[in-house]
N, C-alpha and C positions, 0 to 999 in steps of 0.2 A: 505492500499500500504504500500511496502518497508522506515523505513527513509528515504536511501536516493537513492532505487535503482530507475529504468526510470517507469512513472510515478504516480513517489513520490506529493504530495498531497503542495500547497499553505497553509501553516497555521500563522495565528497572528505570527509577534516578530520573526516568521523566515526572512535571509537573503536572501537577493532575487537580480538578476540584472535584470535591466529593458535593453530591447533591440529595438532601430529605425534601421534598416538596417547597416551600421558596425558602429553604437554611443552605446554605455553601461553605464551603471550608476548602479551603486550600493546601494541600501537602504535597511532598515527595512522596513517590513510589518507589520505596524498600521494602528487600523481603525481612522478615522478622521482625517490623521494628512495629507494637504495637500504636495505633491506631483512634482514641478516643474523639466519638461523632456525636453530638444529640444524647446521651448518656446511653450509646452505643460503646463497646469496645469490641476491635473485629481487626485483623490484619490480612494486608493486601497484595499477596503470596500471591491467591488465585486468581485475578485481577491481570497477572499481568498476562500479554495476548489477547487479552481478551479488546474490541473495538468501543473505540470511546461511545459509550450517550448507551451502556448494555447496566441494564440496572441489577443489581445483585442481593440474594437474600446472605444476611448470617446466621450460620447457620452455628451449631455442637461449638462448642471451643473458637470460639471468635474466626471459624471461616468461611470466603466470600461464596455464594455460589450463587452462578446465574441463573435470576431469575423465570420460571418455565411462565411463559402466559397462560393463564384460565380464564378463561372466556366468562364476562359473571353473569352467575344463572341466573333465570330471567324472572323472579317467582311472580308466575298472572298470577293466581288469587292469595297477592299479598297482605295481608290485608292492615289497613288503616283505620286508624282515628278520624273524626274533622275537627277535632282540637284538642286543645295542652291542654286546656282549664281545668280540668280534673285531675291533672297532675299534680301530685305534690311530691317534692325534691326532698325524705323524707329518708336520705340512704337505705330505706328498707324495700327497697323494688329491686336489688339483688340481690339471686340465692348462693353464690357461690361466692364465699369469703377467700378473701388474700390469701390463707393458705392453700384455697383449692389451687385458684391460680398457679401459686407457686410451683406446688406438686403437678400442674400438667408440664407450665416450663421444665420439670425437671425431666418428666418422661422424654421428655423433646419432644411435645407437638405442635406443630409448626401453628405461627399467629394465626393465618388464616382457620385455621379450627378453635385456637382460642374463644375466638370475634364469635364465630357459630355458637360457640355455648354460651356468650355473657347474654348472646341477642336472647336462645333461649332457656337462658335461667334469670328473663327478667319479666318480674310478675309487671311493668307498664308499656312496655315494647309496641305490642298491640294499640293498644290507643293513641299511641304520639302518632299524627299526622304524618305522609308521609315522607315531609322535606322534611320532619326532625328524626324521621329514622333515620333519612339518606344522616343526615347531620351524628348522629347517634353510630352510627358506624364506619363516618369515616372517621371519626374521635376515635375508637376503640383499635380502629384497625391501624392507626399513628402510634399508638400506645403499643402495639403488643404483637404489629408486622415489620419486621426489624429490615424498610429495605432501603438499598442505598446508588445511587446512579450517579458512576462519574463519568464525569465531564470534561472537556478538554477546555484549556482557558484559553480565555478572549475578552478585548475592550470590555465588554459589556455585562459579562459573566465574573470578573472580577472586581467591577465597580459596581456592580452588583452585592457583590459581598462586601466589599468595603465600607457601602453606605449605610450595610443593616449591622454590620458587627464592627466595628472600630470610624464614625464616622468621623471624629476628631483631630485619627491621623492623616484626613486627605481633605479639610480643614471644610469639612460637610457638604466639598461636591457632588450633589446631585447627578446622577449616572446621564439623565436626560440635557444637564448645562454642559457635561463632558462632553453627548453629541454635537449640541450647540457651539463648543469653542474647534472640535474638527475640521466644521463647516466652517463657519468663519471665519477661520484660520485657512483655510483652503490646504490645506496639506494633504499633498502625497505624492507620490512617487519620485525622485527625482531633485528632489528640493536643497534646498539648506535652511533650516530652522535655526530657534532660539531659544532653547526653555528653559523659560524660569521655575519652578515647583518649588514647592513645601510640603506636595504630597505624596510623600513615603515614594514616587519614580509612577505612582498610576498614570497618570498626564502624558509622564516620559515613556512609557511603555505602549499606553495609547496613541503619541505620534507614529512611536517605534511600527510597532502593529498595521500604520496607515502605510506609512512606507515604505516599507517591504524588504527591506533590505536595500533599495536606492537611496540616493543622497544623503546631506550630511546633517549632523545633527550636533550643534551646540550646547553644554547644561551647562549655568549658570547655575550657581550653588553659593549656600551662604557655610562659615564653621571650616571644618576641618578639609571635609569631601563631602560628593556627594551619595544622598541616600537611597536605597535604592531596592528595596525593602520588593515592594507591587510589582515595578521591571523583574526579579529574575523566579516571579509567579507564571511571568507569561511562557517559561521554557522559550526562548528565541535561537530559533540554531548561532552558532559562533559568529559566522561573517554579518552578521546583522551590527555588533560589536565595533568593526572594522570603525565605521564612520561617527561611531559618537566617542564627541570628546569634552570636554570638563576645564567649566573655567573660573577660578573664583570670586567674588564679587568683591572681596577687598580690593583687587588688580582694576576693577573696570575704569575708574577714576585715573590711576595713571597707565593705561594704556590710554583713553582718550586725553591725554596733558604729552603722551609721547615720555614719560619719564617710567616705562614698564620696566623693570628686568625680572630675570628670574631668578637673583639671590638671593631677595626674602621674601622663601619658598612658604608657605605654609607645611607647620609640622606635620610628621604622616599623623593623618586621620583615626591610628587609636590613640595616641600624645592628644589631639585636641577633641575629642568626642567632652569629654567634661568639659572645655571652654564653651563648645557650642549649646551645649546644653544652657548654661549661663546663659550668656549670651544671642539666646531664642532673640530676647525681649525687646531686646536692646535693637538702635534705630543703626544702619545702617555707618553712617562716618565712629557712633562709639563703636561700632564690632571689625571694623575693618584698626582703629587704632588698638583695642582690643587682642588684637590679634598679633598685630605686630610688634605689640612686649611678649606676648606671648613665643613668638619663633622665632627674636633671635641666635638665642641661647641656641638650639637647633642646629644649625646651620652651621653653628660652627663647630656643635661639638667635638666631630672626626681630629677636627687638631686638636682640641684636647687632651687626646688621649697618648697620645706620640710619646709626650715627655718620659711617661712613668718606663717609655716602654726602654729606652736608654738608662735608665738605674746601675747602680753600681752594686751586682749580685754576689763578688767572690767574696766578700765574708762569710755568706751562708753555704750550713750544711747540705749537700748533694742533691736531697732530697727533693728540698725547699726549692734549691734549683729546676730542679723537673717541676715540679707540681707550677712551678711560673713561667717557664721556659710553657708548658700548658696553656697556660692563662693568660699570658699572651697573645701565643698562637689564636686562641681563637678571641680573645681584645681583635688583633689584629683583620680574622676574618670577618667579625661581625661591622667592623670599622668597613672595610670592601665590600663586602655586600651592600652596608649601610650605603654608602658612597654612590657602589649601582644600583643600587633603589634614588637615592635623589638625584642621578643624572637621567635614571630613566622619565621619572618624574616629569625634571625640569623639562625635556625636548619631550615629553605632553604640552607641556604648558607649551610650551613654541608654537608647535603646533596647531594649539587650536586660539594661540593670541594671533599668530596672521590669519590666520581664517576669517579672526574679526575685521584685522585691519584693514582688512579685503574693502569692505561696510558694504558689504553685496550679497547681506542674505534672506530670503523672500517672505520671513515669517517671521512674527514672535509671541510665542505664549505665557502667559504669567499667572503664576494661580502661588500666591503665597501668604502667608499672613502676617508678610512685608508690608508697610501704607506701599500702593502700587506705583504713586506720584514718581519721587525720584528715582526708584527702579524704572519707572517706565522711562521718564527720561534724559537716561543717562544710555539702556537700553538700544532707545530707537535709533540710536544716532550707526549704528554697525545694520539700519537694515537695508537696501535700498529701496528707492523711492518708488512708487505706484503698487505697496506691498500689504497682504493684512498683517493686522496685525490682533490680538484677542487677550482680557486682562481677567483675569478673575479673580473674585472679595465673594468671602460672606455678605459681606453687608457694605450697605448704596454708599452712604456718607466717603467712604475714601473716594470712591470711584470718583463718585460726585466735583468732587475737588480738585478730581484728576481729570473729570471732564473739561471743570474751567482751564486750568492749569493751561491743558492742550490748545486747549479753543487760543487763550490768549497769546502762545506762543509759535500758533501758526506752524503746516508744515503738515497737515494730516486732513482729512477731508472724509464727512459721511459717519460721521461723529454716532455711536450709537451706543443707549446703557439701559439693558435690557433682563428681563429677566423670564425663566419660561413659570411656569405653569402643569404640573404633573396631576394625574387625580385618575386612578387605578380603577376600574372595573369588576365586579363581579358581574361573570355573563354565567348563569343556569338556564334550567326552560323555567319561565312563569318568573325566578327572582334575579332578575337583571339585572344592576342597582351600581351606583360607584358607592367603595371599599370603605367602609366604617374611618377607615384612619387610613389618611389622606396627609402627606407631606404638607408640615406647614413652609418651609421656604429652602428653594436650591443656589441661594448664593444668588451672586448679579453678573452681568459681564459687559464689560466697555469694548467696542472692537468698531476699527477706523482703516482709512489706507492711510500710508505715509503718503507725501508726497516731495517734491521739490521744495527746499527752503532756503528763500534767497536772502542768502546773506544778513547781504548789510541791515534789512530790511528789521530782520527781527532781534539787532541787537536795537535799532534805534527804541522810541518811546512807542515800536507799533500803532503809528496810525496810520501809517500804509493798511494794514495785516487789517486793521476796523473798516476803515473805507470798506472793503469789500464785506465786513462783518453786516455795516448800522443798514437799517433804509433809505431809501434814497435822501428823504425828507433831511433827515439830519446829517447827511453827508455833509451838506452844502455849508451847515452848519460850520463841521469839524475844518473846513478850507479854506473858511475867515479867520482860526487863529491865527493868533502871529503864533510865528514857534517861539 
C-alpha cells in the first residue's frame, strides 16, 4: 500500500490516533507497551499490519481483535412506551447487581451480550419510548463494549483532539479557525512560508501537511528552541523536514538592522527550557535581553575548559593520573561534541537568516500567545508584496490594535478581522437539532495582503497615506493644512 494513501497499514513505530466515539488520543505504535485510553488498557501489538480505520475490540489480557461486523438485529416487535413520565429513577429497575456484571465479565462474556442481559433484566426498559431505549442501549454499549478505532493522524483529527483534550496548549485555536487560516494564508505546495506559532507545533504541522513536502518553511520561535510536540504526531516522512528552518525571535531586530551575527547563539534548548518557562509571559524586548544575558556563558564554555588540561599532574600517583587522563579525554570529547553541535546550529541559523534576508516569503502565519502588533510589524518585512498574511489571537482586542497600527503604517490592503461561528448538529431521524454543547469562541483572525510600502511616505507624518484613506470632503481640508 502507498505510504499515506487510503489503505495504508499500521506499522510499528507509526504515530496513530485512537478513536472512540468523539474522543481521540495520539499514541506511538510500539509492541508490548500498555496503553490506557478511556478507562481501558490494552496493547497495540495485534493492530500492526491492519489497515488504518479498522475497529478493534479489547479482549481479555488487553489484546486487540478486529471487530466482526454484526448487522443490528432488527426487532420488529420491539415494545416501547408512549412516554417516560411514569419511569422513576430510583436505582431499583436493574435486577443485575455490580457483582453479577463483574462475574459475567470475568467469564469472558462479550460486551454485546452483557448489554443484552442488562436490557432483559431492566424492569423499565419496555416502558421507555423508542428514543429513550436507543439512548439506553447506546449508553450501556459505551460502558461495556470496549471498541476502539485506529485512524491515521491528519490536521482535522489532531486539531479536534487538541481542542477537546488540552485547548490551552494551542491557545484555544478551534479547528474551523485553523482551516480558515490555511485558506486565507493561501498555503499550497512550493511556497515559502513564515510561521510563528506557540500552539505546540499544530499550526506548523497543518502548514506542512498542506505543502506536502514541497516548498520551504521558516519557523520563528521564542525562547531556546521551537516546540514541535504536535508536529511529531502527524508522522511526516523524513524529507518533509529537509526544508523546515527555524529562527529565533530574539534575533529578528538584529537581522533587520543588519547587525546580526551567529556568535551570540541561544544556548542549547535543554538549558534554555527554564528560561523559556519564565520568559513566556514577558514582552519580546525583555525576552531578548533575558536571552542575551543567559546565553553569553554558553558560547564561551568550551574556552574555559582548556586551562584545566595543562595542569601539572606530575606529583600525583599513577592511578590518579590515569583517572585524570580519562576524565580529560571525556572532557575533550564533550567539548568537541559541543563544538560540532554548536557549529551545526550556527550553520542552520545562517541558512535561515539567508532565507529571511531575501525578503520574498510567500506568506506569514502567526498564532501565538504574544501580542500580535510588534510581531507582525517586524515579520511583515520579510514578506514579498502582494502576499497574504493571517494572524490568530484568542481575543479580539489585541487584533483591533494591530488593525489600527497596520492601517496607519500602510503597506497592506484588504485588512479583515473575522471570527468564525461553529455549531454542531445531531442528525437522527425525527430528532435532528443543534447539539446542546456549542463552543463559545474559536478565536479571531486578522488577515490581509501586503503591498509595496513606499519608503518616504511611511516615514513622514502619514499624510499621503491618509489622503488615500479619507473620504473626498476631508481630503480638501488636508491639502489646505500648512505643512
